[in-house]
N, C-alpha and C positions, 0 to 999 in steps of 0.2 A: 806679511811680507817676509820672505826668506832672507837669510844672511847674505846670500849672493845678490839678491835684488837690492838689498840695502847698500851693499858695497858698490854696486853699479850706480846707484843713485848718488852716492858720495862722489864717485869719479865723474859723473855727468855734471854735477854742480861745480866741481873743480875745473872742468873744461870750460864751463860758462864764465867762471871767474877769469880764466886765461884770456878769453875773448874780450872781456871788459878791460883787462889790463892793457891790451893793445890800444884801445880807445883812450884810456886815461894817459898813457904814455904820449900819444899824439897831442893831447891837450896840455901836456907838461904838468899834470896834476900829481906831482910826485908824492905828497903825503898820502893821497888816496891809493897810489900804486903800492906803497908799502903796506897799507892796511889790507888791501885786497890780496896782495901776495901772501901775507900771513894767513888769511882765511883760506886761500887756495891750498897752501901746504897743509894746514890743519885738516881740510876735507880729504885731501889725497891720503894722508897718513891714517886717518880714521877709516877710509875705504880699504886700505891695505890690511889694517887690523881685522876688519869685518871679513875680508876675503879669506883670511887664514883661520877664521873661526874664533877670534878674540873679540869679546864685547867691548866696543869703544867706550871710553869713559865719558862722562858728561861735562868734564872740564876741558879747557882749551889745550893745555900742554900735555901731549901724549908721550913725550920723551921717556919718562920713567917706565911706561908700559913697554916701549920698544926696546929698552935696554935689558929688560927681564927676558 
């Protein structure tokens, strides 16, 4: 799998989380909305890193990588 394909995979997974968020909001499952939102942001950020050729770290918080 190329870096571009992996980035697209991250973006695709993030879009699926967004669809799930809509359903969770309708059900007023707010703790789940928060958790899925965090996952969505993590996937999107890792996808962006892959897109520009940076190997995404294996931990959740990619903030330090972004600030570099």
